[in-house]
C-alpha positions as a printed Julia matrix, in Angstrom:
174×3 Matrix{Float64}:
  86.81  38.28  44.91
  88.13  38.86  48.39
  84.55  39.64  49.49
  83.76  36.06  48.47
  86.63  34.76  50.59
  88.87  34.19  47.57
  92.5   35.28  47.67
  93.09  37.56  44.67
  96.74  38.59  44.29
  97.69  41.06  41.58
  99.59  39.53  38.68
 102.09  41.9   37.1
 104.82  39.56  35.8
 104.61  36.23  33.95
 106.17  34.18  36.78
 103.33  35.37  39.06
 100.96  33.18  37.03
 102.53  30.21  38.83
 100.62  29.41  41.95
  97.29  30.97  40.95
  94.22  28.95  40.05
  92.5   31.48  37.79
  93.05  34.91  36.25
  90.8   37.9   35.64
  91.81  40.27  32.86
  89.97  43.43  33.89
  88.31  46.26  32.09
  90.33  49.29  31.13
  92.03  50.2   27.88
  92.5   47.1   25.74
  95.34  48.58  23.69
  97.29  49.39  26.85
  96.61  45.96  28.35
  97.81  44.25  25.15
 100.92  46.45  25.04
 101.76  45.58  28.66
 101.22  41.89  27.9
 103.82  42.22  25.14
 106.23  44.46  27.06
 106.33  41.97  29.94
 106.29  38.94  27.6
 103.05  37.49  29.02
 101.73  35.98  25.77
 103.64  32.69  25.89
 102.95  32.14  29.59
  99.24  33.01  29.29
  98.8   30.74  26.31
 100.58  27.88  28.09
  98.62  28.32  31.32
  95.29  28.34  29.47
  96.31  25.3   27.41
  97.08  23.62  30.75
  93.53  24.42  31.86
  93.81  27.6   33.92
  90.47  29.47  33.9
  90.55  33.07  32.67
  87.79  35.67  32.79
  87.99  38.77  30.63
  85.65  41.61  31.51
  85.09  44.42  28.96
  88.65  45.17  27.76
  89.55  41.7   29.0
  87.04  40.26  26.52
  88.84  42.11  23.73
  92.2   40.73  24.88
  90.89  37.13  25.04
  89.29  37.25  21.58
  90.44  35.17  18.66
  89.97  38.1   16.31
  88.85  41.71  16.39
  86.95  43.67  13.77
  89.43  46.5   14.48
  93.08  46.41  13.5
  94.36  46.87  17.04
  95.25  45.66  19.57
  96.48  42.16  18.82
  94.32  39.87  20.97
  95.63  36.74  22.68
  93.54  34.52  20.42
  92.36  32.31  23.3
  88.6   32.34  22.65
  86.91  31.44  19.39
  85.06  34.76  19.17
  85.2   37.83  16.95
  84.8   41.04  18.95
  84.13  44.68  18.08
  85.61  47.28  20.41
  83.36  50.15  21.57
  80.43  48.37  19.9
  77.82  50.5   21.66
  79.41  53.89  21.11
  81.42  56.36  23.11
  81.58  57.0   26.85
  78.4   59.11  26.73
  76.57  56.09  25.27
  77.24  53.98  28.38
  74.16  52.22  29.73
  72.78  49.7   32.18
  70.36  46.88  31.45
  69.01  43.74  33.1
  70.31  40.44  31.72
  69.25  36.85  32.18
  72.58  35.04  32.45
  72.82  31.27  32.13
  74.31  29.86  35.31
  72.96  32.61  37.58
  69.89  32.02  39.66
  67.5   34.65  40.92
  66.57  37.96  39.4
  68.13  39.33  36.2
  71.64  40.73  36.58
  71.98  44.53  36.31
  74.84  44.93  33.79
  76.87  48.13  33.39
  78.21  48.78  29.88
  80.94  51.43  29.46
  82.44  51.77  25.96
  81.76  48.07  25.82
  82.73  45.48  23.23
  80.28  43.05  21.66
  80.7   39.59  20.23
  80.04  39.5   16.48
  80.77  35.83  15.82
  81.16  32.75  17.97
  82.87  29.47  17.24
  81.3   26.05  17.73
  82.82  25.54  21.2
  81.5   28.83  22.6
  78.31  29.07  24.66
  76.36  32.31  24.82
  75.44  32.97  28.45
  73.67  36.29  27.88
  72.57  38.46  24.98
  71.0   41.86  24.63
  67.45  42.2   23.3
  68.89  42.74  19.8
  70.59  39.33  20.01
  74.18  40.5   20.44
  76.07  38.18  22.82
  77.53  39.99  25.84
  78.57  37.04  28.03
  80.21  33.93  26.58
  82.03  30.85  27.82
  84.4   28.48  26.08
  85.38  25.65  28.4
  87.23  27.41  31.25
  87.31  30.81  29.56
  84.65  33.39  30.41
  84.17  36.81  28.81
  81.72  39.58  29.61
  81.17  42.85  27.73
  79.99  44.55  30.89
  81.51  45.4   34.29
  80.11  43.11  37.04
  82.55  44.64  39.52
  80.65  47.94  39.36
  77.59  46.45  41.04
  76.97  45.0   44.48
  75.81  41.76  42.83
  78.54  39.11  43.11
  76.84  36.36  41.1
  79.07  36.63  38.0
  82.13  36.53  40.25
  80.64  33.47  41.97
  80.18  31.88  38.53
  83.88  32.37  37.8
  84.81  30.96  41.22
  82.78  27.82  40.34
  84.65  27.55  37.02
  87.96  27.78  38.89
  86.85  25.24  41.52
  85.69  22.81  38.82
  89.08  23.12  37.12
  91.0   22.32  40.32
């Protein structure tokens, strides 16, 4: 984000949500992220900020955290997006892969997406747009109003177009 000229402070406590225009929930371990959200009592503040229109982008584990429901029994997602998500939908770490995706909202060549123990969207609600799917039809990038979720890790490439897409979402919300 900073490479795009966007200030990107780390948010570690709920009060740090004040004064930011958008939030990225990164990849990592979704169970740990959800536990930290609960330990630091982020759920009420995140829900309020998104209800007030703050854009949020969840990438990989962040997609899991944003989901309305999971096919697994843990972790408890925030329930912000009307999607049902399966964790580790493509297999274990050794099953990680890269593929080219045509993503709605991105111009130019297909985006080279990196999938590492990635989730997939199993069901979408009526207010959710699919921005990209794999060849088998599974959605891997979705948007619901000001919420964006990607199964893959755009930050692991030199291509900033998905980040630019989120910046546009944040700018449109301002």
